[in-house]
C-alpha positions in Angstrom: 21.4 1.2 -4.6 19.3 0.1 -7.3 19.3 -3.6 -8.1 18.5 -5.8 -11.2 14.9 -7.7 -10.5 15.9 -10.3 -13.6 19.1 -11.5 -11.2 16.6 -12.9 -8.8 14.8 -14.7 -11.4 15.2 -18.0 -12.8 16.0 -18.9 -16.5 12.4 -20.4 -16.8 10.9 -17.3 -15.6 12.6 -14.8 -17.9 12.2 -17.0 -20.9 8.3 -17.4 -20.4 5.4 -15.7 -22.1 4.1 -14.9 -18.9 7.1 -12.8 -17.7 6.6 -10.8 -21.0 2.9 -10.4 -20.0 3.7 -9.4 -16.4 5.6 -6.3 -17.8 2.9 -5.3 -20.2 0.5 -2.6 -19.1 -2.9 -2.5 -20.6 -2.3 0.7 -22.8 0.2 -1.5 -25.0 -1.8 -4.8 -25.4 -4.9 -6.9 -24.5 -2.4 -9.4 -23.4 -1.3 -7.5 -20.4 -0.4 -8.0 -16.6 -4.0 -7.3 -14.9 -5.0 -10.8 -14.3 -1.7 -11.6 -13.0 -1.5 -8.7 -10.6 -5.0 -9.7 -9.2 -3.1 -13.3 -8.6 0.1 -11.6 -7.5 -1.8 -9.4 -4.9 -3.1 -12.6 -3.4 0.0 -14.4 -3.3 2.0 -11.7 -1.8 -0.8 -11.2 1.1 -0.5 -14.9 1.9 3.3 -15.1 2.3 3.5 -11.9 4.0 0.8 -12.9 6.4 2.6 -16.4 7.0 5.8 -14.6 7.8 4.3 -12.1 10.3 2.7 -15.2 11.9 5.7 -17.0 12.5 7.5 -14.0 13.8 5.1 -12.4 16.0 3.5 -15.1 17.5 2.4 -12.9 20.5 0.9 -10.1 18.4 -3.1 -10.0 18.2 -5.0 -9.9 14.9 -5.2 -6.2 14.8 -1.3 -5.8 15.1 -0.4 -8.4 12.7 -3.2 -6.8 10.3 -1.6 -3.4 10.4 1.9 -4.9 9.8 0.7 -7.0 6.6 -1.2 -3.8 5.5 1.8 -1.8 5.8 3.9 -4.3 3.8 1.4 -4.9 0.9 0.3 -1.2 0.6 1.1 0.3 -2.7 3.4 2.8 -1.1 5.8 0.0 0.0 5.2 -2.1 -3.4 6.3 1.0 -5.5 9.3 1.4 -3.2 10.4 -2.2 -3.6 9.8 -1.7 -7.5 12.0 1.3 -7.6 14.6 -0.7 -5.6 14.8 -3.0 -8.5 14.2 -0.6 -11.4 11.1 -2.5 -12.6 9.7 0.9 -14.2 12.3 0.8 -17.0 11.3 -2.8 -18.0 7.5 -2.1 -18.3 6.1 -1.9 -21.8 3.5 0.8 -22.2 1.1 2.2 -24.9 2.6 5.6 -26.5 0.1 7.7 -24.3 1.4 6.2 -21.0 5.1 6.6 -22.1 4.4 10.2 -22.9 3.0 11.1 -19.2 5.7 9.1 -17.7 3.8 5.8 -16.8 7.2 4.1 -16.0 7.3 6.4 -12.9 3.8 6.0 -11.8 3.5 4.2 -8.3 0.5 2.4 -9.5 1.8 0.8 -12.8 5.1 -0.4 -11.2 3.4 -1.7 -8.0 1.0 -3.5 -10.4 3.9 -5.0 -12.4 5.6 -6.2 -9.2 2.6 -8.1 -8.1 2.4 -9.6 -11.5 6.1 -10.8 -11.6 5.3 -12.4 -8.0 2.5 -14.2 -9.6 4.8 -15.7 -12.5 7.2 -16.7 -10.1 4.8 -18.5 -8.3 3.1 -20.1 -11.3 6.4 -21.0 -13.1 8.6 -21.9 -10.3 6.2 -23.0 -7.5 5.6 -22.5 -3.8 8.7 -22.5 -2.1 10.4 -20.2 -4.7 7.7 -17.7 -4.6 8.1 -17.6 -0.8 11.9 -17.1 -1.2 11.6 -14.4 -3.9 9.1 -12.3 -1.9 11.2 -12.5 1.3 14.4 -11.4 -0.4 12.8 -8.6 -2.3 10.9 -7.3 0.8 13.6 -8.1 3.5 14.6 -4.6 4.0 10.8 -3.6 4.9 10.2 -6.7 7.0 13.3 -6.3 9.1 12.7 -2.5 9.8 9.0 -2.4 10.6 7.8 0.6 12.3 6.5 0.3 15.8 2.9 -1.2 16.2 1.6 2.3 17.4 3.2 4.2 14.3 1.2 1.8 12.0 -2.0 2.7 13.3 -3.9 5.3 10.9 -5.1 8.5 12.3 -8.8 7.5 12.6 -7.8 4.8 14.8 -5.3 6.7 16.8 -8.2 9.5 17.4 -10.6 6.8 18.3 -8.6 5.0 21.0 -7.8 8.2 22.4 -11.4 9.4 23.0 -12.2 5.8 24.2 -9.8 6.2 27.0 -11.0 9.7 27.8 -14.8 8.1 27.8 -15.6 10.6 25.1 -18.1 10.0 22.3 -16.5 9.0 19.0 -15.9 11.7 16.4 -18.7 12.4 13.6 -17.3 12.8 9.9 -19.1 14.6 7.5 -18.0 14.0 4.0 -19.0 15.5 0.7 -17.7 15.5 -3.0 -16.1 18.7 -4.4 -14.4 19.8 -7.5 -10.7 21.0 -7.1 -8.9 21.9 -10.7 -11.8 20.0 -12.6 -11.4 16.7 -10.7 -13.3 15.1 -8.0 -12.0 15.4 -4.5 -13.5 14.6 -1.1 -13.9 17.1 1.8 -14.6 15.7 5.4 -15.3 17.5 8.6 -14.2 15.7 11.7 -16.3 17.2 14.8 -15.5 16.4 18.5 -18.2 18.1 20.6 -16.5 17.7 24.0 -13.2 19.4 22.9 -15.2 21.9 20.4 -12.9 20.5 17.6 -14.0 21.0 14.0 -11.2 19.9 11.4 -11.4 19.8 7.8 -9.4 17.1 5.6 -9.4 17.1 1.8 -8.3 14.0 -0.5 -8.7 12.3 -3.5 -10.8 9.6 -1.8 -13.3 9.4 1.1 -11.0 7.5 3.3 -8.1 9.9 2.8 -9.9 12.9 3.5 -11.3 11.6 6.8 -7.7 10.4 7.6 -6.7 14.0 7.0 -9.4 15.4 9.2 -8.7 12.9 11.8 -4.7 13.9 11.8 -5.6 17.4 12.2 -8.1 16.8 15.1 -5.3 14.9 16.6 -2.8 17.4 16.2 -5.2 20.0 17.8 -5.7 17.6 20.8 -1.9 17.3 21.3 -1.5 21.0 21.4 -4.5 21.3 24.1 -2.2 19.1 26.1 -5.0 16.8 27.1 -3.9 13.9 29.2 -4.8 10.3 28.0 
């Protein structure tokens, strides 16, 4: 069920110039949400770290970092932004409007972080904490199992270490697909004669894809950890 983000914002926030800027994309004005997004990102990271530190006192640093990364990543932010229909409120330039910018994950997640910054600036520390906990409640209450939060490269590395096997070798190069720059990575594991390819829009994504395919092949080989 889609909710209205403005029902969670104070009259002071809603009437502020900063709130207008938080919804303004750089394509529409020089007074836009870029700096607010930068500040909101840091505020969000702090309060999520605080929440996890208190809720999971026995977790180690790696486990807490994975949980925090899951919550503050762009994919989760865009889901929260869609939950509160923020896309419809964003002010865009004509070009971005025509290309559907109000539905683009990067744009709506940036606007959400900018709004968080405005709540902090206008209403203060406690209200910002309450606002963040409120809008992220469903995601904080339903965090995946710790092992599910590990990325493919980490899972592959941990498996190979348990087997006393040398770590995989990743060979990455730029390629052109459909007139755009992509990355291709080959993941090689000599012991198991694995040679898997991954392609992605970034070096990291291509390596994760290659590692995921290598893990899948290992699972099909039924190698016991």
